[in-house]
C-alpha positions as CSV (number, residue, x, y, z in Angstrom):
1,M,70.1,155.2,131.3
2,M,69.8,152.3,128.7
3,D,69.4,152.9,125.0
4,D,66.2,152.9,123.7
5,T,67.1,150.4,120.6
6,L,68.6,148.0,123.1
7,L,65.8,147.9,125.4
8,R,63.4,147.5,122.7
9,L,65.7,144.2,121.5
10,A,66.0,143.2,125.0
11,E,61.9,143.4,125.9
12,T,61.2,141.7,122.6
13,L,63.8,138.8,122.9
14,L,62.5,138.4,126.5
15,A,58.7,138.4,125.5
16,E,59.4,135.8,122.6
17,C,61.2,133.8,125.3
18,R,58.4,133.7,127.7
19,K,56.0,132.7,124.8
20,H,58.4,129.7,124.0
21,G,59.5,129.0,127.8
22,A,62.7,129.4,127.1
23,M,65.5,131.0,129.5
24,L,68.5,133.0,128.7
25,A,71.9,133.4,130.6
26,T,75.1,135.3,129.6
27,A,78.6,134.9,129.5
28,E,80.3,138.5,129.1
29,S,83.9,139.6,129.0
30,C,84.3,142.7,126.9
31,T,80.9,144.2,127.9
32,G,81.2,143.4,131.6
33,G,77.8,142.5,132.1
34,L,76.1,144.9,129.9
35,I,74.2,142.5,128.1
36,A,72.7,141.0,131.4
37,A,72.2,144.6,132.6
38,T,70.3,145.3,129.4
39,L,68.0,142.2,129.7
40,T,67.2,142.7,133.3
41,E,66.3,146.4,132.7
42,I,63.3,145.3,131.6
43,A,60.5,144.3,134.1
44,G,59.6,140.6,134.7
45,S,62.9,139.6,132.9
46,S,63.4,136.9,135.8
47,A,60.7,135.0,133.9
48,A,63.0,134.4,131.0
49,F,66.6,135.4,132.5
50,D,68.4,132.8,134.5
51,R,72.1,134.3,135.3
52,G,74.8,136.3,134.1
53,F,78.6,135.4,134.2
54,V,81.2,138.3,134.1
55,T,84.4,136.4,133.1
56,Y,86.8,139.1,132.3
57,S,89.8,137.2,133.2
58,N,91.3,134.4,131.5
59,A,91.3,132.5,134.7
60,A,87.6,133.3,135.4
61,K,86.6,132.2,131.7
62,S,88.2,128.7,132.9
63,A,86.8,128.4,136.5
64,S,83.4,129.9,135.8
65,L,82.8,128.6,132.4
66,G,85.1,125.7,132.0
67,V,86.8,127.2,128.9
68,P,90.0,124.8,128.3
69,A,92.9,126.9,129.3
70,E,94.8,125.4,126.3
71,I,92.1,127.1,124.0
72,I,92.7,130.6,125.5
73,A,96.6,129.7,125.0
74,G,96.2,128.4,121.6
75,H,93.5,130.7,120.0
76,G,93.8,133.8,122.4
77,A,91.1,135.0,124.7
78,V,89.3,137.2,121.8
79,S,88.7,134.4,119.5
80,E,85.9,132.5,117.9
81,A,87.2,129.4,119.9
82,V,87.0,131.0,123.5
83,A,83.6,132.5,122.5
84,R,82.1,129.2,121.4
85,A,83.4,127.8,124.7
86,M,82.1,130.4,126.7
87,A,78.8,129.8,125.1
88,E,78.6,126.5,125.5
89,G,79.9,126.6,129.2
90,C,77.6,129.2,130.1
91,L,74.8,126.7,128.7
92,R,76.0,123.8,130.5
93,K,76.5,126.2,134.1
94,S,72.9,127.5,134.1
95,E,69.4,126.7,133.8
96,A,69.2,128.4,130.5
97,D,68.1,126.9,127.1
98,I,70.2,129.9,125.5
99,A,73.4,131.4,126.4
100,I,75.0,134.4,125.0
101,A,78.7,135.2,125.0
102,C,81.2,137.7,123.9
103,T,84.8,138.3,124.1
104,G,86.6,141.3,122.5
105,I,88.9,144.6,122.4
106,A,86.6,147.7,123.4
107,G,89.5,149.6,123.6
108,P,91.0,152.1,123.7
109,G,94.4,150.7,123.1
110,G,94.9,146.7,123.7
111,G,94.6,146.0,120.0
112,S,97.2,144.5,117.3
113,V,97.2,144.2,113.9
114,E,95.8,140.8,114.0
115,K,93.4,141.7,116.7
116,P,92.4,145.5,116.4
117,V,90.5,147.6,118.8
118,G,86.9,146.8,117.8
119,L,87.1,143.1,117.1
120,V,84.5,141.2,119.2
121,H,83.5,137.6,118.6
122,I,79.9,136.7,119.9
123,A,78.7,133.2,120.3
124,V,75.3,131.8,121.0
125,A,74.6,128.2,122.2
126,G,71.2,126.9,122.5
127,T,70.0,123.4,123.9
128,G,70.0,120.8,121.1
129,Q,71.8,123.3,118.5
130,E,75.0,124.2,116.6
131,T,76.6,127.4,118.2
132,M,76.2,130.4,116.3
133,H,78.8,132.7,116.1
134,Q,79.8,136.1,114.4
135,R,82.8,138.0,114.1
136,M,82.5,141.9,114.7
137,T,84.5,144.5,113.5
138,Y,83.2,147.6,114.8
139,G,86.8,149.6,114.4
140,D,88.2,152.0,116.9
141,I,84.7,154.0,117.5
142,G,85.1,154.4,121.3
143,R,84.9,151.8,123.9
144,A,81.3,152.9,125.0
145,A,80.2,152.3,121.1
146,V,81.7,148.9,120.7
147,R,80.3,147.7,124.0
148,A,76.7,148.8,122.8
149,A,77.1,147.8,119.4
150,T,78.1,144.0,120.9
151,V,75.0,144.1,123.2
152,E,72.9,144.9,120.1
153,D,74.6,142.3,118.2
154,A,74.3,139.8,120.6
155,L,70.5,140.0,121.6
156,T,69.6,139.7,118.0
157,L,71.8,136.8,117.4
158,A,69.8,135.3,120.6
159,G,66.8,136.3,118.6
160,E,67.8,134.2,115.8
161,M,69.0,131.2,117.9
162,L,65.3,131.1,119.5
163,K,63.7,131.2,116.1
164,Q,66.1,128.2,115.0
165,M,64.9,126.3,118.3
166,V,61.3,127.0,117.8
167,A,61.5,126.1,114.0
168,A,63.4,122.6,115.1
169,A,60.6,121.8,117.7
170,D,57.6,122.3,115.3
């Protein structure tokens, strides 16, 4: 069962997208499709949700989204550069106007001093807009909690992108 807060955020974002004729797509790593699942939990979401990519492996990020292997090798899969490339690749490879991407370390384990458990990079690309990015450090709060927090912050950032796009069109 989905968290009520996440469902309300998804419902609001989808309603605003429908109102402004915008379509969403997702490119997810650490959330494994949870952002797309949250959006599609809302009845009628197909009017504003195009598709979702779950690109858990580095090879999938490159093959499905066009993330250059040298960006992954140079910055690591959990990085601002990769999150931005994921969002921009998702935008190119979909029919969406707004693409949401995330990559991170949900835990347990897998972290380091440089990239601790709970580190997540979220990026949102919008047609004709500069890609937005947020570096989140949730801490080692548990895998489910990191993933849920990522969904919440990703949907919120997508809403900010939509507002920016609407303002630019006025």
